[in-house]
Structure formats: C-alpha cells, structure tokens
N, C-alpha and C positions, 0 to 999 in steps of 0.2 A: 829341778832335779832330773838327772838323766834317767831315762826309762831303760831298764834292763829286763828282757823277757825271762831271764833265768830266775828272777825274783817272783815269777808268777807260774811256778810249775809244781807246787806242793800237791795239788789235787786233793786237798783235805775234804773229806765227806761232809755233807751238810748235817749239822747236829740238831737242827730244829725240826718242827713238824712241817715238812716240805709242802704237803697239800694245803694245809691251813694257811701257812705263811704266803704261799703263792697266791691263793685266793684273796688274801688281804691286800697284797701288792697290786693285783689286777683291779680290785675295787678302787684303790688309790689312783691308779693310772686312768681309770674310767673318769674319775672326778677331775683329774688333770686335763684330760681331753676336753671335757665340758667347759672347763675354765678357758681353754684356748678358743673354743667356739664362741662363748658368750662375750669374751673380752677381745675377740678378733686378733688373737696372737697367732703367730705361725712358728713352726719348728721343723728342724731337720734332724732325724736320728739316723746315724750312719754306722754300719757294721763292716769292719774289715776283719781278716783273720785267715788262718789256715783252712784248707779244705777239710771238711768233717769236724771243724772246731765247735760247731753248735750254733752257728749264726741263724740258720733256718728255724731251729727249735726255739731259740730265744725270741725271734720275731713272731712266731706263732703264739707264744704265750704273752708277748707284749700287747698284741692287737686283739686278743680273744674277747675282751669286753668293750672294745672301741666301736663307736658308731661308724660303719663303713662309708658313710657319705662324707666324712671329714678327714679321712686319711687315705694314703696310697702307698703300697709297697712296690718299690722299683727294683726288680732283680737285674743286675747289670752284668751283661756278658760282653763278648767281643763287639766292637762297633760295626755298624752296617756300612755299606759302601757310601751312602749319603753322609753318614756321620764322619767317616774318614776324610771326606772332602771339606770338612769344616774344622774350626779350632776344637781341640779335644774337650773343652769345657762346654761346648754348645749343647750337647745332648743332656747335660746336667742342668743347664739353665732352663731348658724346656720342661723339666720335671720338678722344679722348685714349688713349694706350697703357696697357695693363696692365703689371705688373712683368714684365720680360723681353722686352717688345715695343718696337718702334720705329714711330712713326707719321710718314709722309711726307705733307706737305701741298703740293699743286700749287695755289698761291694759298691765301689764308688770311683770318683775322680782320682783316687790314689793309685789306680791301676797304672797311671802314667809313670809313677816312680817306683812301682813294684813289678808287676808282670811285664809291662811294656819295656821297662829297663832291663830286667833279667833275661827276657826272651828275645830281646833285640827288635821289638816292634816299634820302638822309638829310637831316634838317633841319640847319641850322648848329649848333643847340644839341646835336643828337645826335652829329655828328662831332667837335665840339670836346670833348665829354665822353668821346669814344671813346679819346683818348690815355691818360687816367688809367685807364680801364677796362681797356685792353689791358695797360698796365704792371702793374696789379695782378693781372690774370689770369696773366701770364707769371711774376710774382714768386711767386704761389701754386704754380705748377708747379715752379719752381726750388726753392722752400723744401721741397717734398714729395719732392725727389730726382729730378725729371725734368730731363735735359739738354736745353737748347733751342739749336738751331742755326738761325739766320735768314740766308738768302742772298737777295741781290737781283741778278738777272741783267740786266746793262745792255748795251744796244747803241745805236748812233747812229741817227738818222732814216734816213740813207742805207743803212745795213746792214739795218734793218728793212724798208725799201721793197724792197730786193733779195730778201729772203727771202719777203716776201709775194708778189712777182712770181713767184718760183720755185714757190711753192705753187699759185698760180693756173694756171701753165703745166703743172704735173705732174698727170696724171689721178689718181694715187694719193695725192696730198697735198692736193687741193682740199678734202677734207672737213675739213681742219684750219683753214680760214679761213672767216670769216663777216662779216656786215655790221658787227658790233660792233668788229671789228679796225680798220675804216676810220673808224668814228665816234670811236674812241679816238685813232686817229692824228691826226685833225683837231684834237684838243684837247691836243696834246703839251705846249704851254706851260703849260696849266692843271695837267696831271699833274706836270710838273716842279716847279711851285710846291708842290703837295700832297706830293710825295716829299721835297722839302727839309724841310718842316715835320715830316713823319713821321720822318725820320732824326734831326732835332734833338730831337724829343720822346720817341722810343722806343728810342734807342740806349743801352741800360742796361748796367750791369756784369754783371747776371745773364742778360741776353739781348741781347748786342751784335749789330749788323748787320755782315755781311761783303758788300761789293760785288764782284761778279765781272765783269771785262771779258769780255763774251761775243762781241765782234766777230770773233774767230777761234774757230771752234767747238771745235777740238781743244784749244787753250790754255785756253779757258773751261771745258771739261769737266774737264781735269786740275786746274785751280785750284779748281773747285767741290768735286770729290771729295776733294782734299787738305785743304781747309778743313773739310769735314765730318769726315774721319777724324781730324784733329788735335783737334778739339773733343770728339768722342765719346770718343776714346782717353784724353783728359785727365781724364775723369770716370767711368771705370770701371777696375777692376783688370784688368790684362792677364795676371795669373797664372792658369794653369789650376788648377781645384780638384783636390785629391787624389782618387784613385779610392776608392770605397767598398770597404773591406776585404772585406766579405761578398760583394759582387759580384765582386771580383777572385778570391776563392777559388772561387766557383762557375764563373767563366769558365775559370780555369786547369784545373779538374777536367774541365770539358766539352770543352776543347780539348786535353787531354792534355799540358799544359805543365809539370806538376809544381809544386812550391812555389817 
C-alpha cells in the first residue's frame, strides 16, 4: 500500500486517559526490554520525521522505564570529517546493538535520501544508489536476527510553525532550534518529494515504515509507543526463562526459605 502523508494529518486528540495509558505502555515496554535481555535478542528503533515533530518526546517516553545498561540512544547529526571519508553507512554499523541490546536512532541512514539529497550534500548518483544500499543494509540486520522498527513522525506545516514559534518564545527551549530548521522548512515541497520516493523504495516486508500522525502530541506518543511495542513483542519470546536451579537452591538457603 502506498504511503501518503496526507492520510496522517488529522491531529485527533487522544480520548483515553493519557497518563494512565502511557504508564501501562511503559510498563509493557519495560517487560519487552527484559525479554530482549534474557533471550539475547537485539533491535533497532529508528525515528525519522520533520523538525519539531515529536521524535525527542517520544524517545524520552519510550526509554523512561528501560534499564540504561541495555539500550543506547544515538542522535544523528551531520557526519564528521572521519565519517565523510568512509561509506555513509559506516557510522551506523558502529552503532548497531549487541545481543540483548536495543539501539534507538534519532534520525538515521535515511539522511542519504532526504537531507543529503535535498540539500545537495550527496550527488544524484550517490543518493539514487542509496535506496538499494539501505535496503540491503536493513535486510542484513533482519536476516541476522535484529528487529527493525522504522517510524516517521509527521506534522503539517501549520503545526510545525506553531511548535517552532513556541521554541523561539520559550527561554528553555530555544536551544532546540537552529538555522537549519528554517532552511529545511523553506524546502518542504522538495522534502515531500524525497519522502514519497523514500517510502516507495524502502517500505519493505523486513523493515516496513509506520507513519505517526504527530499533530496531537499525546495521541502521537501513544501511537508511536504502541507501534514499537507491537513490533518488538512480535519478534521476541515473552516467556520468562526458568530460574537456574543452582541459583534457586543458594537463594532459598540464604533467605531461609527451605526447599
């Protein structure tokens, strides 16, 4: 099915008990993380989307109940000089999770076919080749047992403008906005064209895209965390492993619990 961002712009307010439902989701996600740890599974959760679309807020709530020893959040910005001297996927290979870990990417390798395409940081030959390179990269991860979750956080131009204005007006949020936000905003039509081709070329059965309507923050966060939980849970056993009999014997003796 073709992905059309216009189908994700309703901004319908969340009608449930947001605080209670969020807490339940976070508890579920905590259990899912433990399942990855004990069953030695690994996963990649990747966020793309517009500036101010809610990626950071979703990531904060996604990881709030996770054990920090077994996940890493990777904020992806412009490549360094060392990274520019290598294949564009190299810096992502070095951030992939080990068994039992989850890597969360705040932006990703899709920069090759989005910002690098639109802003001219990659040649036409490079970004056109990027689709196949990305699909093969993701297929390699999936084939080796890594679950891949790809979310795109979408907001309308009007909603983005309001959020950028709020950041500008709030003294403790101004650090979150920069000149690139407004350069990107000015080329929205070009980005929409690039996004449409990105979805068409990289929405695969092993790494499908999920678009989140982020125009209402609460509804967007619940939708994002639910999508992540559903996909992660589908690819890991949620059965807790049996206790090691030797450990149980030692514990019962130490705690005076008997046999």
